[in-house]
N, C-alpha and C positions, 0 to 999 in steps of 0.2 A: 498238397499231398497227402497223402493219409501218413500217422503217427508210425505204422510200420515201416515207409519207406523212407520215412525221416531218418529212422532208426539205424536203418540199414546204411545209407548213405552217408551217414554222421559216421560211420566206421564200427557200429557197435553192431550187436545181433539180439538175436531173439532170447537165446537162455540168459546171456551176461548181457543187458543193454550198456550202453557207453556209461561210463558211471561220469554223476553230477558233482559237484562242490559239494563237500561236508555241512552241514548246520555247523558255524565257526564258532556263534553264539554259546552254541548248547556244548561246544566242546572247552569254551573258555569257561562258561558256568563250571562245568564238571572240574575242571583243573582250579578253580577259583578255591571250592568246595572242598576241596583232597588237598590241599595248601591248608587250609584251614584248620582242616581236620590233624593235619603231622603237627601243626604248631599246637594245639591244644591238647593233643598225646604228649608232648615233650613237656607241656607244664604240669598235666595233670597226672602222671604217669610218676616221675621223677621219684618221688617222697617215697612209694610204694613197690616200686620195682628197685630203689635201692636197700629194699629191709627183705623183699624177697628172693632177689635174685643179684645183690651185691657189685650191681651194673645200675646207674643213676640212668643210661640209657637206653637198657634193654628192648623197654615195649616200644622207643621211637623206633628203634634200628626195624624192629622185626614189621611195625608198622609201613617204614620208608621202603623194607621189601616188598609187601605184600601191593604196597601203590605201583613200583614197578611193575611187578606181576599182573596187576589190573590194568595197568597200562598196556602191555601186551597182550594182554585181552582182547582189549579195545581194537588192539588194529586188525588181529586177526576176528575180530565177530565184524568191523566195517568191511574190511576185503573180502569177506565170504561171498560165494558165489548163491545167486539166487536160487539153482538149484539144489545148492549142499542144505539152505533151511526150508526147503519145501518138505523133507520127508521126515525131518528131526522129531516134529512135536511125538509121536507114540515111544522111538526108542527113549528119548530123553523122559519122558512119561513112567516109563519102567524103569530105570535107570534110578533114578530117586526115588521110586515105591520100593525097590528091591534094596536102598540104602536107608531107610527108615525102619526098613524088618531088620536092617544088619542093627543101626541104633537098640532095637531093643534084645540085641541074641548078647550073648556073651563076648562077644566084638565089640560091643560098645561102650564107649566111658561115661560110667553115670560121675556127676558133678552137682553137688547139694541139691541129691533126691531128684535130679534128672537125669535121663539117658540120651542127650539131645546131640551126643555127640561121639565121632568116631577118630583114636587118636592114631597118629601114624609117629611113633617117636616125639620126639618135642612139637610135632604140630598136629591141630584136631579140626575136623571138620565137623561142619555144624550143616547135615543136609536138610533140613528146611529151607534154608537161601535158595539153594536149589530147585528146590520145589517148587517156587514162589514162580520163578521165569520157566520152567518145563511148563507151570499150569496152565500161563498164559498162551505160550503158544500151540496148545490143546486148544483151550477155548478159540483161540483165533480162526485157529486153522474148522472148530466143529464151526462156528457162529458165522462161517465165512461160504462154506461148502453146502451146510446142509439148511440153507435159507429156505428151501421150499417145504423141510416141514417144520422149522423151525417151532410152528406153532403149534405144532400136537404135543402132545402129552408123551406116548410111547419113544418116539422115536427123535423128539425134538426136543425135551426136557428132562425125559430119565437119565438119557448116557452122562450128560456131562456132572449131574447132580450125583449119579452112580459113584463117578469118577472122583469125585470131589469131596462126597462121604465116605472115602476109602481112608484117603490124606488125612481127612478131619481124625477118622477115628484112628488112626497110627501115631499121629501128633499128641490126641490123649491121651493116648497108653503112655507116653513118653514121662512125664506129660507136659504136655505144651496148648495150654487153654489158651493163651494169645495166638500161636499162630495157627492153630485150627479157625480159630474166629478172624484171623486175617485173610484164609482161605476162603472162606464162608464168603465175607464181604468182598472178593475179589472176584467170586463166583458170581455174585448178585449183579455187580456191576457191569458183567461182559455179557450175562444174559442181559440185562436192563438195555443195554445199546444191541443188541445184537436181535432184537425184536421177538424176546420171548414174551407171551402174554401176562398180562398185568397182575390176573385171578393167580397164576401160576408163582406169580414175586411174592404175591400177598401173602399167598398160604404157606410158602416158602420160611417169609421173614418173619411171621407167627410161631412156626414150629420149632422155628432157630433160635428164636427169639427164648419161647418157652423151654427149649432144650439149655440155653444156656443157664436160665436161672436154677434150674434144676441140677447142673453140674458145681453151680455157683453154691449154692447152699447142701451141697452133698460133702463139700469137704471144706472143713472146718477154715484151712488159711487161706482159702479164696474168700470165704465169708467174712475172715477180720481183713482181710484187705479192704474188702469192698466198706466196711463201719470203719475202716481206717480214711478211707477215700473221704469220707462224710464227714470225719473231726479231726485229724491226725492228731491234734493236739492231746486229744483226750488220754492218747494211750503214746506219747510221744517219745519214749522206754521202750518199746517194742513193738506192736505192729506199722505206728505210723512215724516212725524213726528215722524214712529212706526222705517221706514229702518234709517231714519238720526240717530234715537239714538243706535240703533242696530251697525249701523258703529262706531259711535263713539265708543262703548263699545269696538269692536272686535281690533279696532284701539288701542285702550286705554290698553288694554294687551299685546300688546307684543307678544315675544316670551315665556316666562316662565308665562306671567300674575302678576296681583297686592298684588295674595294672598286671600285665602278663607276669603268670607265677608267684602273683601275691595273694592268692587265695588262700583264706583259711580252712574252709570248709574240705579242704582235700588233704589235708593234715588227718589221714583215720576218723573223721568226723562223718563224712559222706559216704557211704558205702558205693562200688564201682563208679568212682569218681571218672576214673578214665574211661568207661565202658557203657549204660544206659544213661546214666547221670553226668556226663561229659556236658550237659549243652546248662547245667548249673553252675558248672565249675564256671564255663563262659561266661554264663550272665553277673557270675561275681567278680572277675577279674576283668571285662569289656563293658559292663555295665546293658543297660538299658540298649542305647546306640549298637551294641555290638550283635546280642540279639535279634534287635528291627533288620539288623544289616542280612541276617542267615535268613528272617521269611522274605523280604525282598531276591535274595537270591534262589528259593526253592519257586516264588512267584517267578521270577526270570525262567526257572527250571521247568518247572508248569507249561508256561507261555509258549516256550520255543517247541517243547516236547508237542504239545498239542500242535501245535503248527505243523509237526512234521505228520501227525495223524491225519488232519483234517485236511493235507495237498494229494494224498495217496490217491490213485484212481483205481486200485482194488481193495472189496472189502478185510480180503485177507491182510495186508500190510496195514490198512487203518484201525483195526482191531487189535492188531500184534502192538503197536507202536501207541495205540492207547493204554494198552494192558501193561506193559512196562512203564508206562508215564502212572499209573496209580499207584505200583509196586514201588515205587520209588520216593513218589510227594504224597502219599500215605502215610508210608513208613515215615517219614518226616515227621508231618503232623501229627501221628500218635506219639512218639518220643518226646515230641516238646510237649504235646498237652499232658504227658505223664507227668512229668518233671516241671508242669508248671501246676497241677493239682485239679487238670480239668478234667482226666479220665483216672479211672482207677487204677493202682499201680502196678503195671505188666515190664516185663523185659521186653521190650523194643529199644534195639540200637537205632542211632541217628545214621542215615547215609550219608557214605565219606568220613563222618568224622568220627563216629566211636570208636574205639579200639577195635580189633575183630578182623581176621584174615580171609572168612571165607564171606562175611559180607561186603567186604570192601572192593574183592575181586569181584565178584559176584556183579556188585551194586554198578563198578567201570564196565565190567562186562557188558553189561541190559544197555549201558550208554553204545556202546558199540553196535549192539544190536540196531538200535534207535538210529544211530545213521546209517548206519548200513540199508534200513529199510528208508529212508528222507533220501538218498543218492541211487534208488534205482526206483523207479516212480513205474514202471512198467514188468508182466509180468504176462505173458504170449504163453499161453497153455494147450492151442493148439495144436496138434505133429502139421496138419495140413498147413497152417500158416509158416511155421519156421521152415518146412519144406518148399513151400511155394509165395514167399510175401505178395505175389498177385493175385494171391485169391481172396485178396478183400473187394476185389472188382466183378465176381462173378456170385450172383442173386440167382439161386436156382427158384424160381416163382413157382414154379410149376409143381415142386414137392410140398407147395403150403396152397394150393388154390382151397376156398370153401373154408379153409381155417378163418377166425374172430380177428382182426389184427386192431393194433392201435397207432397210433403217428410215432414216426421216427424220427426225432431229432438228429441234426448235426452233434457228434461228440468227439468233444475237442479232451485236449490233454487234461486240463481243471476241470473237466465234469464232473460232478460227484455224480454218486448214485441215486437215483430218483427210485423210490417204490412207486410211484403213481404211475412214473411213466413204464417201468419195467419190475412190473410187481410178483417176482420169481417166486410167490408162494402161491399164484395165480396163475401156472403157467401155461396152461388150454387157452389163456385168454391173453395168450402173449404171441405174436406172430416169432417161430424161435430163430429165423434170422434175424431181429431185434434184439436178444439175449446173446448170441453169438457176437453180435457187434459191440455190444457193451461188455462181455466179459474179456475182450482182446483189445480194448480202445481201438476200435479201429472207426474211419469215419468212412460214410458213405460219400459214392462221388458226387460229385456237385452236377 
């Protein structure tokens, strides 16, 4: 019996197929990381919260509130019907670009010389965190629906590069060099898996590297950061101050750490101890064992997320899950690389762990989107199939007489997209009915 008939008889519909079980492992890993984050924020922020707000638990209580909001966002994102997600990419992208413009307007907030926030009383919103998710949704839509032209420059390469270029330009204006670089990296990987020609990817990578070099040497503070990365102890009191104190924290932790709350570097030695450099405090208090466990949790998160992506039947779902996985895991690795001195210092929060409302809420909600993708494995797009499930039995051969064909195999629910069997970029050489069957994940009758 076909997959469509199976779905109908099982009580599902074509617009909202029967819900499967969520990935409980992914959910458990997320919960553990959030719990670790709350613990470390409680430990790292008490001293500075008492001095700044006269409340030792100020940052912890706010982070706990953000965790609850993120949990609600996760539940909503996981329960959204597929139809609601199908057309959200352009509105989300438009709203995020509008928010970036607001940051540069008088309504934006300036903190340490950067216009990256929008303040609403005691709360601040950082649009960059939303931009990451919106860009993933747009690129997943583009790469999945434009496979026939993805290898052409004007229609398959230029549009996503222009959209990402506009976003990067607005981020550089704030300035947020790290955010712009992250969006460019996200575009590169999405284009790589989407099927963009290597010649275009290679040329764009060379241009991006050249542009990054010019942007670094054009701004003295960026150039000083680069020099400090090479030898932070050469200017330990100024440009290398962050890295030197981060190294001291990791070195003091040893194998098992000094114990929860026993960090000395958080006593106003290490800047941003509860934000970007919270992993250095964790390295001091939990030692090598604690950092190793975080690495294992990130690896497990990546594994479960990639399983969701690889198990998807539709290209759009697969690309969406892959992009969301990149957003979270690459951010985690970049943060760890910064605090360990592997890459030049840049303000990249640690997902789930660093203090920050926007980052935590958006990251946990993104996990909900991945669970949504994992629980709904089918996306029936053809109106005729929705109106008449028995249409799969009809194959109007007379309409395709004389067209070159390729063999059509039986397609089960686990059959991945095979570009050799269904080369969508060469549609004249594929029987249109074969493309129709693959798009709707319907098997031919025996």
